[in-house]
N, C-alpha and C positions, 0 to 999 in steps of 0.2 A: 676554620678550626673544626676538628672532628668533635663529635659528641663526647667521646671518651676524654679528649683533651679539655673540652669545655667543662665537663663534670669535675675533672681534676682541679680546676681553679676554684671550685666551691667546696668548702670544708664540710664533708659528710661524716667526719669522725665524731662529731658531737651528737649524731643521731644514734638511736638504739640499733641493735644488730638487725632486728626484723625490718626496720625502716630502711636501713642501708641496703639490705637484700632486695627490697622492693624497688628502691630508687635505681639500683644497679640494673635490675631486669628491665624496668620501663624506660630507662634513659640511655643505656649503653648496649643493650642487646639488639639483635636484628629486628625485634618487635617494635621498638621505639614508639611508645604510645602513652595515652592517658588511660590508666586503669579505671575500671568501674568499681564502685564500692557497694557491696551487698550487706544488708543488715537483717538479722533475725532477732526478734525480741520475744521473750516470754511475757505472760501477763503480769508476773511479779517484777518486771523491769530488768531482768537479766538479758543482756544483748550479746550477740556474737557478730563479728565483722569479718568480711573477706574482701580482698582486692583481687579482681580478676583481670588478667591481661586480655584485651580484646583480640589480639593477633593470634596467640597460641593457646589461649584459655587456661594458662597457668593460674592457680589460685593460691593466695597467701592468706592464712587465717591470722588475724591480729587482734590485740586488745584495744579497748577504747582509747587508752593513753597513746598507743602507737598510731592509731588513726588520727588523733588530734595533732600529733607530731608530723605525720605525713601530710596532712592538710596545710599546716603552717609552712612546711618545706615547699610544697607545691605553690603556695601563694607567693613565697619569697623568691623561688628559683625556677619553678616549673615553666613559667611563661617564656623565659629566655631560652630554656632548653627544649621547649615544646614536649614536655613529658610530665608525669606525676599522676595525680588522681583527679577525677572530675569532682568538683565541689558541689 
């Protein structure tokens, strides 16, 4: 089964738009990879997060809630599809 067909069997409509875009890029594009998560935090505790595709270096800026959702999705589905984010 192709990655596109396999991803179609997993309901991604419950995911936020940003997370859907990242999952589509990492799991169905030619890159097909586990993205790296980068985190920048200020001393007052404000943090910014980015997911970086290791193949093409595309970067996705996301909120902490999106990162948590993406990590949950990867834990539940990423191993079967061999894609998602590194935890």
